[in-house]
C-alpha positions, 0 to 999 in steps of 0.5 A: 418554406412555410409548409416545411417549417410547419411540418418540422415544428410539428415533428419536433413538438411530437418528438420533444414537446416543451413543458408547459412551464418551460423557460420561454413561457416563464419569461413571457409570463413574467414579462406580462405580469411585470408590465401588468403591475406597472401599468394597471391603474384600473383604467381601460386606456392604460390597458390598451396602451400596455397591450400595444407596448407588449404585442406590437414590438414582439410581432415586429421583431419577429417579422424583421428578424425573419426578413434580415435572416432571409436577406443574409442567409435563407437557411437561417430564416428557415431555422428561425421559423421552425424554432419560433413556431415550435416554441409557440406551440404546446399541443403535445402537452394537452394531447398527453393529458387527454390520452392519460384521461382516456387510458384511466377511464378505459382501465376503470380508474375514474378517480385518477381520471377526475384528478387528471381532468382537474389538473388540466382544467384547474377545478375539482370534479370529485362527483363527476361520473365517468361519462361526464369526465369523458365529455369534459375532457373532449371539450377541453381537448378541442379548446386546447387543440385550437389554442395550442395548434390551429390558432397558432398555425392560422396566424403563422400562415397569414403573417410574414415569417413567425410573426403571426405565431408570436402575435397570437401566443403573446395576445393569448397570454395577455388575455389570460393574465389581464383579461381574466382579472375579476376584481372590479378595480382590475377588470377595466385594465384587462378588458381590451386584452380580452376583446382583442383576443376575441377579434384575433380568434374570430375567424380561426375559431370558426374555421376550427369549428367547421373542421370539427363539425365535418370530422364529426359528420364523417365519423357518423357516416 
């Protein structure tokens, strides 16, 4: 069931990708932002408590929901698996941006490629050469493919039902919102979210890096 759920979720992602600012992501980001405002008093201990309050319930809910559906009607558990995994992914959005940049460079439209890269990475690249744009797009594509696909799939396979995919996606959102705070009065609150994500990523990042290295070696042969 795990493999078939993964195949169908990937197929749905290709045929009908969810927008980066879709309903599910807006709800998640709003929830994370609201809890952050409520708990952030500048203390690291509050950051740890808030992280557990967000991540643990949703992960357990996904696991328990899957188990209950499996006990009631396995086909519903299968559908639940596919839908939740599909929502947790976002690879098609990033691959589309990478393809648009590639096409712009091939059509000798470096200015458009710089604009697309800036939209993707959240920065400006007005003086970047076409080769630098290509290099940065490849780097961003590798990072995005891991975050939106390989990391999600790794934890989906490892934990029961879709709970691993949910845990990974929520933890990543916490690391981005809370761990990305740079103001001194807010940095301690988000430090645990950042470190927790680093721990969650430790093994899947190395597996992804090994795969990329093998692919690069094969391409050179």
